[in-house]
N, C-alpha and C positions, 0 to 999 in steps of 0.2 A: 173788286176793291176800287172805290171812287180814287183818281189819281189827280195831282195838281200838275198842270203842263207847263207852268215856268220852267227856263233854264235855269240850273243852279249852277252855284260856283261850290265846290265840295272838298273839302278838307281830308286827306287820308293818310293815316300814320300805318306805319307796319305794311307799306305797299309791297315790299320786296319779301315778305315772308310767305309761308304757304298759301294761306288763307287770302293774305293779300294780293298775290300775283292774279288769283281768281277774280277777286274785286274790282282791281283795276281794268283788267282785261274785259270784264263784263260791262262796266260803266262806260267804257270808253269805245266799246265795241256796238251796245245796244241804246246808247242814250246821246244826247247831244249837250250833256253837261261839262262843265270845264271841271278839270281836276287839277288838285294842287297836293303834290305828294311832298313829305318831309322824309328823305332819305340820307341816312349816312354814309351808305356806298351805292351811289346810283346805280352803278355798275352791276350790281345784282338783280336788276330790275329786268327781266326779259320779256319786252314788250314789243311786237311788231312794228316798224316803223310808221306804218301807215295808222295805228292807234295812237300816235306820240302828238297828233296836231294840236289837241285841246289839253294836253298834259303839261302843266308847269312841275319842274322838279327844283325843290329847295334842299340843297346840300347841307346837313346839320345832323348832329346827335338830337334825337327827339328829346331826350330829357334836358337839353340847355335851351328852355323855352325863349329865355331874354335873349337869344342869340338869332331866332328867326320869327317871333311873333310879328314884328314890325314888317316883315317881307309877305305876309299872308296875304294883304289885302282883305277886301269885303269876302267873307265867306258865309253862305246859306246854311249849309249843312256840313256835319264833320261826320267821319267815320274814324273812331279813334281804336285801331286795331293793335298797333304796337305791345309788345309785351315782352318781360323779362322772364326768364324760368327759374331764377333763383339767385344767390348771392346777395350782396349789398345792394346793389340796382335794382332789385326785386320791388319794394316798396316805393322807390322814387318812380321807376318808369310805370308800374302798375296802379299807383295811387297817386303820388305827388303830381306827375305829370300830368295825366287825366283832369285832375280837379283845375291845375291851374290853365290849362287850355281851355276848360269850358268856362272858367270866369273869363277869360280874354274874349271868347267867342260871344259870352251874353252881354258884355260890355260894348261888343262892336257889330252888333245888329244881327248874328247868327240867329236861326229860329228852333234848330233841332240838332241835337247829338246824339249820336249811337256809340257806345262803347263797350267792347268785347270784355266780358268776363269768361268765366265757366260754369257749366251746368253742375259741377261738384259742388258749388257752395249754396245749391238749392234744395229743398227738400220737394217730394213726390208732387205738391199742390204749389210748387214756386214760391214757398215762404224760405225765408234765410235758414240753413241748416247751422245750427250753433256748433255743431261737431266739426264743420269745417274751420271753423276760428280756431277750436279748444284743441283740436287734435292735428290739423291740416298740417301738409309741408310748409315750406317757407312762401311757395308759389301759389299753393290754396290760401293761406292765410290772406296774402297780399291781394288776392281776388276779391275775397271776402270783404276785405277792408276797403277795396275799391269800391263796391257795391253801396256800402253803408256811406261813405265819404261823396259818392254820387248825388245819392238820394237825398243826403242832409244838406247840400247847398242850398243857400237862399239866394238864387239868381232866377232872371227871367229868361228860362230856354227850357225847350222841352228835352228831357233827357229819357233813353231809352236804353235799357241795358240787354246786352245780346250774349245767351250763355247756349253757347254750343256744346253737344254732346261728342260722342267720339267721332272725329273727323278723319274721314278717308279723301285722300289726295297727294297729287304728285305725279300727275304726267309729265312726258318729256319735255324739258326746259324750265321746270318747275319744282321747287323745293318739296319733298317728300313729307307728309304728316307723319308725326310718330306712331299713330295707330297703324298705319299704312305699312310704315316699317316693321311692326310688330307682326302685321300679317305675311309680308314676306319671309320674315325669317321662320314663321311656324309653318310656311307652306310644306317645305319638304319633312315635315313632322306630322302631317295631316293623318298618316296612317296611325300613328300613336294616339292622335285625339280621338279618333274614333271607338277607342275601346273604354271610353269614359263619359259618364253623364253627370250634370251638377245643375244646382239650382241656381237661378239668376236671371234677371230681365234687365234690359238694357235698348239704348237708341244708339245710332250712328248716322252719319249724313254726308254727302259727298261736298268737297268745298265747292264745286260747281254750282251745288244746290244752294250752299250758303250764299255765293256770288249772287243766284238770281234772286234768291229771298230779299236780300240786302237791297238789290235793285229796285224791286217792288215796293219795299217799305221807304225807300228814299223818296218815291214819286208819291207816296201816299197821302191824300188830305188828313186824315186820322187813322194813329196807331191802334191795332186791332188789341184788345185785353184791358183791363183794369189799370188802376193807378195805385204803387208806382209800375210802370211800364217796365215790364221785363219777358222776354221774349227767348223762350228755349227752342233752340234749332235741333231737329232731328226727325228720322223717318219714324213710321210707327213701330212700338217698343217690339223686340224679338226675345226669346228666352236665350239663354246659354245653349241648350239642348238643341233648338233649332237652328241657331247660327252655326254651331259645330256640324250638325247635319248638313247643311246647305254647303258647308266648306269643304266636306271631305267629298260630297256626292260631287260638287263642281271639280275637286281633284281626280275623280273617277274612283273613288275607294267607298267599297260597301262591306261593313261588317254587322252580323247580326247580332253579336255578342258585347256587350257593354257593362262596365261595373258603375254603380252610384258612388259619387265621391261624397262621402260625408263629413261633418265638421271632425268627428274624433279621428277620421283618418287624415285630417291635414294637421292637426294637431300633434299627431304622432311623427308625421312627417317633417314638421319645422322643428320638433325636439330632437329627433334622431340625426337630422342632418343640421343640427344648430344654424337654423337660418335667422339671420337678423331681421327683425322686421319692426319698422316705425309704426308709430301709434295709429297714423293713418291707415296704413298699410291693414292693420288689424281691424280697425274700424270697417274698411269695405270688404273685408273678407266676410264679418260678421252681418252685415248689411247687403245683402246680394240683388235686392229688388233696386236697381236704379232708372226706374221709368217715371215719366210724368204725366200729367193728367193732361195736358194741352201741348203739344210739340207741335211746331211751326215748320213748314217747309213750302217750295212752291206749289203743290198741288192743295195744299190747304189755303193758299192765297188765289187759288185759281188759274194756275200756270202750270205745264208739265214739268213734272221732275225729270232731272238728268239721270238721275240714278236711285231707283226706288228698292232694288232687288241686291242681293249679295253676289252673285254672280257679275253683274254688270261693274259694280264697285270695284271686285277682285281684277277683272280685264283692265279696268281703267289705269290700274297702278302698276300692271306689268305681270300679275299673276295668273300663267296659263291654266287652262282647264284641261280635263281628261284628255287623254292622246289616243 
């Protein structure tokens, strides 16, 4: 991919989060760009001192844009990765703040802004998934509204939506992703999972590969794909059966017998145990193909991926293999 050689001044929000830590580390270590971070609690950023030379930290709550936009100085590119997972601040942080920052950046000479959404708001072909708006959780709805608002902005700046699939990450000194936590909790029960088969397909991607992909895109002259720019981050899709099979094999478990989990079994189980399910949970249970036509990762863009298989992903977050 052709790359611009100019050294940039890059604004990053959400730099102390799981993905943010890897983003900041990758850009500080592998580029000569200057990084400007807006952090509510700078102490949460665990970055080696030798990587802080070109990093400027502005201590502020990201949603209080009026308190810090005048301190940003000139910004060439922005990566807006800050997120709120629910509550009254979700639409403020996930929608209003990103829109306000994008307007400010456009008015002050920035050329490109990347904003992090969620692959959950897209259909297989990258079009918007209406069910995410109609049935989604507060977080999912805010991410849907974010994309609509960002793409509707009438400003002179390139906007690129970033849509991660399931994120694996959280090595020593960095926050653990939600999916990685679930995998760690499931590891002792891998033997039980080996008894079942289920339909479904999905993608996952390691946080280091998200960071590598973003580093490539930051330096790219042109963003791949069509308009509006929507980039789904993920490895090649895997089936649920393949994922579970690789997981239990990694844990040293072999079981020749398995039961196919059918929708009727799930409905009986839910009714029997009076499990409360949100509308979005039911939708996801009924639509288990979560694959996308054109997922992007470092290998797609011409570089080596850090983590392209499940064993390396599990090992990276401290889940031990067979003994």
